[in-house]
N, C-alpha and C positions, 0 to 999 in steps of 0.2 A: 619432492614432487614439483613438476612444472607449474609456474605461476598461472598460466592460462588455464590449465586443468583445475587448479584450486579455485580460481574465480568462477569457472563454469560449474563446479560442484557446489559451491556456496550459493550461486545463482539458482541452481536446481533445487536446493534445499529451501530457499526463500520462496521460490515458485510453488513448491509443494505445500509449504506452511500457509501461504496466502490462499491457495485453493482449498485446503482442508478447513482452515479457520473461517473462510468465507462460506463454504458449503455447509459445514456441520454446526457452526455456532451462529444461528441467525434467527431473527424475529420477523415474520411476514408483515409487510405494510402495504399501502395502497397499490403501487405498481411494481413492487419488488420485495426487498427485505433489508433489514438492518443487520450488519454482521461485524465481526471482529477483524476481518482480513485487512482492512486499511491500516490498522495499527502496525501490522507486520510489514506492510508496504513501506510505511514511514521508517521502520527499523532498517529494512533493506536499503532504502535510499541513504541512510546514515552510515551504512557499513560497506556497501558495494559501490565501486566506481561506476560512472556513466560509461557505457550504456547497459551494463549488467543489471543494475537496479530497475531500469526501464523495462527490460525483458522479463525479469522476475515478476514485477508488478502486473504488467499487461497480460502476460500469458497466464499467470496464476489466477488473476481475477476473471479472465475470459473463460478459462477452463471450469471454474466454479459455476459460472452462469450456464455453460453448456451442460454440465452434469445436473444442475438443478432444474432444468426445463425452461430456462430463460434465454433460449437461443436468439431471440430477437435483440437481446442486449449484448451479445458476444462482441461484436465489432465496436460499439460505443464503449463498452467496458475496457476492451483492449486499449483503446486510445486514451480514455479518461484515466485509468489506473497508471498507465505509462506516464502521462503528464503530471500526475501528483507527485512523482518522484523528483521532478526538476527543481523545486525550491530548496531542497535539502542538500547538505554537504556531508561528505564522508571523510573529509580531510583531517579531522581532529582525532586524537586518541580516545576522546569521549564521544558518546552517542548524543547525550543530552547537553549540547552546547546552547548558549543563549540564542544563536541564530536558528538552530534546529527547533528549539522550543517555539520560536516565533513563526517558523515556516509551516506550522500546522494550520495557520490562518489562510495563507494563499492556497495550500493544498485542499483545505476544506471548501474554499470558494471555487476551485476548479471542479471539485466533486459536485457541488450544488449546481453550478452553472452547466456543467457537462451533462448531468442527468436531467436538468430542466430543459435544455435544448433537445436532448434525446426524447423526452416526454412530449415536447411540442411536435417534433417530427413524427412520432409514432401515434400519439393519442390526442393531439390537439391541445388547445389552451387548458381545458378543464383537466385533462390527464396530467399535464405538466404541473399545474398548481396542486393537484391532489398528491403528487409525489414529493412536493417541497418539504413538508414537515419531516418526513422520513429521511430525506437527504440531509437536512440540518441536524437531526438527531444522529445520523450516521457520522457526519463530520465531527461533531462535538464529542461523541463517544470515542471515536478513533483517536482524537487528540488526547483525551484523558488516558486511555489505555496505552498509547504510545509513551506518554510521560511516565506512567507507572512501570512499563516494561523497560524503558531506557534507563530509568533510575536504578532499577534492580540490576541490569546488566552492567551499568557503570560502577556500581558498588563492588562487583566482583572483577572489575577491570577487564571486562570481556574482550574489548578490542585489543588492548595491549597484550593480554595473555594468549589469545587465540588467533589474532589476525596480524599483529605487528611483530611477532617473533620472527627472527631472521629466516627461519626455515619455512614459515607458512604465511608470509605477508600477502595481503590481498591487493596491494597498490601496484 
């Protein structure tokens, strides 16, 4: 199979997983909800090359907001979720490298700052502050889930077995 088609298929898979885990596994909070989708975005960023991870994250997250009735957040989510892929690297055979483990911090800061700014623009100071705790919990929870998922996938040599084989490489 053509490398470009493989990358697009894996991108679509991560886009769908992001949307589904964001939409269906969520806890409502002040201005939105806490979800598991960001942990999948972090995985996508460690598996897919740029710009594929960026598209999977942005479109998957925005689609979940549109489906969930949070249309006002579609554009900010598209931008924020795309940006949180940038700190991660997909270049190692492992998902959970020291660098990727540390990159949950800037990704979390992007999430918190991005939604704080969105809250300021949409709801004013009080609305932005009201959403802060949920955004911090979101970022922390996503980091923990990412580490759990990445550890499990690394234990079965996911990238080496399924992505770096000569016939199905994603690079």
